[in-house]
C-alpha positions as CSV (number, residue, x, y, z in Angstrom):
1,M,-64.5,95.8,75.6
2,L,-63.8,92.1,76.3
3,R,-60.8,91.4,78.5
4,N,-58.9,88.2,79.4
5,K,-59.7,87.3,83.0
6,E,-56.3,86.1,84.0
7,R,-54.1,88.8,82.4
8,A,-56.6,91.7,82.3
9,K,-55.5,92.3,78.7
10,A,-58.0,93.5,76.1
11,I,-58.9,91.0,73.5
12,C,-59.0,92.9,70.2
13,N,-58.9,90.2,67.5
14,L,-62.6,89.3,67.8
15,V,-65.3,90.1,65.2
16,S,-67.8,92.6,66.2
17,N,-71.6,92.0,66.0
18,N,-72.1,94.3,63.1
19,R,-69.7,92.3,61.0
20,L,-71.4,88.9,61.5
21,K,-73.8,87.6,58.8
22,A,-77.1,85.9,59.4
23,Y,-76.8,82.1,58.9
24,N,-79.8,80.4,57.5
25,V,-79.7,76.7,57.9
26,D,-81.2,74.7,55.0
27,R,-80.9,71.2,56.3
28,Q,-82.0,69.6,53.1
29,E,-79.4,71.3,51.0
30,F,-76.8,70.6,53.7
31,T,-77.5,66.9,53.8
32,E,-77.3,66.7,50.0
33,R,-74.0,68.4,50.0
34,L,-72.6,66.5,53.0
35,P,-74.4,63.2,53.4
36,R,-74.3,61.5,56.8
37,I,-71.7,58.9,57.3
38,Q,-73.8,56.7,59.4
39,T,-77.6,56.4,59.2
40,S,-79.7,55.4,62.1
41,E,-80.3,52.0,60.4
42,D,-76.6,51.4,60.2
43,K,-76.2,52.3,63.8
44,E,-78.9,49.8,64.8
45,D,-77.3,47.1,62.7
46,I,-73.9,47.8,64.4
47,L,-75.5,47.8,67.9
48,N,-77.4,44.6,67.1
49,G,-74.2,42.9,66.0
50,A,-75.0,42.5,62.3
51,A,-71.6,42.0,60.6
52,D,-70.8,42.7,57.0
53,N,-70.0,39.8,54.8
54,T,-67.2,41.6,53.2
55,P,-63.7,40.5,54.3
56,G,-61.5,43.1,56.0
57,E,-61.2,44.5,59.4
58,A,-63.7,43.8,62.1
59,K,-66.1,46.6,63.2
60,L,-66.9,47.7,66.7
61,V,-70.1,46.2,68.1
62,E,-70.4,47.4,71.8
63,I,-68.4,48.7,74.7
64,L,-68.2,46.2,77.5
65,S,-66.4,48.3,80.2
66,E,-64.1,51.2,80.7
67,H,-60.8,51.2,82.6
68,K,-58.3,53.8,83.8
69,I,-54.9,52.4,84.9
70,D,-53.8,55.5,86.8
71,P,-55.3,59.0,87.2
72,S,-53.0,60.6,84.6
73,A,-53.7,57.9,82.0
74,K,-56.3,58.0,79.2
75,K,-59.4,55.9,79.6
76,Q,-59.4,52.5,77.9
77,Y,-62.5,50.7,76.7
78,L,-63.0,47.0,76.5
79,V,-64.8,46.7,73.1
80,R,-66.4,43.7,71.4
81,F,-65.9,43.5,67.6
82,T,-67.8,41.8,64.9
83,D,-65.3,38.9,64.9
84,K,-66.5,38.1,68.4
85,R,-63.2,39.1,70.0
86,N,-62.7,41.7,72.7
87,Y,-59.9,44.4,72.5
88,L,-58.8,47.4,74.6
89,C,-59.2,50.7,72.7
90,D,-58.4,54.2,73.8
91,W,-61.0,55.8,71.5
92,V,-64.6,54.8,70.5
93,N,-67.1,56.6,68.4
94,K,-70.0,58.7,69.7
95,A,-72.7,56.3,68.8
96,L,-71.1,53.5,70.8
97,M,-70.4,55.7,73.7
98,D,-74.0,56.9,73.8
99,H,-75.2,53.3,73.7
100,Y,-72.8,52.3,76.5
101,K,-73.9,55.2,78.7
102,A,-77.6,54.5,78.1
103,K,-77.1,50.8,78.8
104,R,-75.1,51.6,82.0
105,T,-77.8,54.0,83.3
106,K,-80.5,51.5,82.5
107,D,-78.6,48.8,84.4
108,T,-78.1,51.0,87.4
109,S,-81.7,52.2,87.5
110,A,-82.9,48.6,87.3
111,Q,-81.0,47.6,90.5
């Protein structure tokens, strides 16, 4: 029986193993049903700074730096947009964060 570590109370609302069903992943069917929002080509275009010619709001291009004003505050990121302006944001998408971390580790290893 599984117990809560802090309260030593039994956890009884979990599903047992014999009630679980096998999950077969058919990736092709899954991508047809739920297509990806951003393809790798789109990600490369965004990271290379290719802007859409459609009018509207500017898109994120890259993270320049990250800041934290005080220890209890959320991180803020200085982000460059396709309109060539820099803004502070408190959230960025995973693709930009991965690119920023890779760039940062590459820069630190080059020094």
